[in-house]
N, C-alpha and C positions, 0 to 999 in steps of 0.2 A: 363448439365454442373453440374459437382459437384463442391460445396462450400467446401473447407477444413477449418476446424475451426482454429482461430489463435492461437498461442501459446501465452499465457499469463506470462505478466511481474506484476508482483505484488510490490507495493511501500509500505514498512513500515517506520515508525520514529514517534516521539513525535509531539506536535504542532511546527510549525513554524522551520521545519528542511528541507524544500525545495522540499517537496514532489510535492507540484502543478508544481513549475517552472520546476523539473525535468519530470515530466510526460506531461507538453505543449512541452518541447524540444525534447524527445524520439517521441512523434506522431509526430512534424513536419519533424524531422531529420530521421527517421527511414525508410518509415513514419509508422506510426501506429494509430489505433482505440484508443481513448481514453474514459475511464469510469469515470465520475464525483464522488465526494465523496455524498454520502447519507446523512451522519452526516452533512457535511454544510448546507445540501438543508433544513434539518429538522430543524436545530438553526437558519437558516434564514427566516424560516414561523412562527416557534411557537415562537422566541424571546428568547429560554431558550436551555438549554444542555438538552438530553434525559434521563430520569429517569433510576432506574437499570432494572425496569420490562419491559422497553423499548428496551433494549440493544440487545436481541436476535430477534428483529422484526428486526432491525436494520441493524444487520448483515446480517440477510436474505436479506435484501431490496440491499444492496450492492453485494450480491452475484447474485442476479435476476436481477440487472443491467448489472453484466458483461455476464451473460449468456444470456441475450437479447441482448446485443450487438456482442457478438461471434457469433451469429445468422444472423446476417446483416454486419458484418465485411468483407470487402473485400480486407484486408491488410494481412499479414502472422502473424502480432502482434498485439496484445490488451494489452494495459497498464491500468492498476487499480489505480487510485489514491484515497483510497489506496485500500491495498488487504483488505481482512473482519478480517484480523489477527487483524486489529488494535482495531476493536470493542472488541475484548476479553480483550486486552492491556488496553483500556480504560475502561474495568470494573474490572480490577483488581487495576489499580490506582485510581480511583473514588468510588468503591464499596468492595473493597476487594475480589471480587466476580471471583472464577475460572471456574465457572459455562459454561463458553463459549469457555473454550480453548479446551476440545477434539474437538470439532465440528470445530474450527477454524483450529486447525492444519490437521484435514482431509481435510479441504476445501485447504489449503497451497499446499497439495500435485499436485494441479490442476495446479500450476506455475512452468513453465519451469525455471524459476528465480525470487528470491524476491531480490529486491534492497533496501536496508537499510541506508534510508538517516541520514546522522550525525549530530550531535549537533554543529558543528561550524561555522553556518550562526547567524547573529546577532537576536536576537530574536524582535518581534515588533509585537505590539497589533492590535487586529482585531476585535474590539467589544465584544460581545461575545461568537466569536468563539476560543478565547486562553485565558489560565488561569494564563500565566506566566512562565518564564525559569526554576523555580523550578519545575512545573509539566511535562516540556518538558523534564528534567533530569531524573526525576522519572519514566517517560514512557521510556527512554532510556536505563534505568537501567532494567525493564521489560524486554524489548525486548532482552537485551545482556543476560539475562537468558535464556529466551526462545531460544535464537538462539544457546547458548550452548548446555543446557538440552534437548531441546525436536526438534528442526530443524534437526542442524547437526546430530542428532543420526540418524534420520529419511533419511538422505538421502536427504532434502530438500536443495538446490542451494540458499545460499545467499550471496550477494556480499555489500561488505560496500561502499556508496557514500559519499565521501568525498572533502572538498575543493570547489573552483568555480565552477559555472556550466557546463562549458565544461569540467571538468577535472572529473566531477561527469557520465556527459554523456558517456565520453570515458569509464570509469571506467566499467558502466553497456555493453557499446558495446562490450567491451574485455571479459567480463565475459560471455557474450550472445555468440559469436564468436563460440567457440568450439561446442556448441549445435547446430548449424547449420542454426541456425533461422535467424541470420540476415546476411546480407551481404553488399557489396556498393550498394546504391539507386541510 
């Protein structure tokens, strides 16, 4: 029996933009395999945000989690919460370091679709996981610039996920349908 690699759907967006809720809804509704966030696990384990020198390892860990899940996922879709591109965004945001961008853009080519979660949900604190709505807005601006100047010119598909969760799920499903990856379940 041949196992086909699932199509990858990556989530991008700043902190508290609904990525995890969207990932869970997509995993349940499509159905899909879901890959959890390496950054969240590091912060929970260490009680602090990763340093500048830890960023590349974190991005590689996120990608390794996806690759491992893709090897065992028996569904046609794999949802990455988030795509490794977010590590590059956070490196730009916190350290003004663009050294991960080229590698993250190359990894982004592996996604059938990136779902960009909008900032139209209320910001909520989450211990050391979140730094505030201003950081979320700055991450959003960095992503907007990357979408316009890097992702779109490379033909990397991005759909904006805005509004209440059911509307976000439907926007992602509509964007995915033409690619033939998702259909009624």
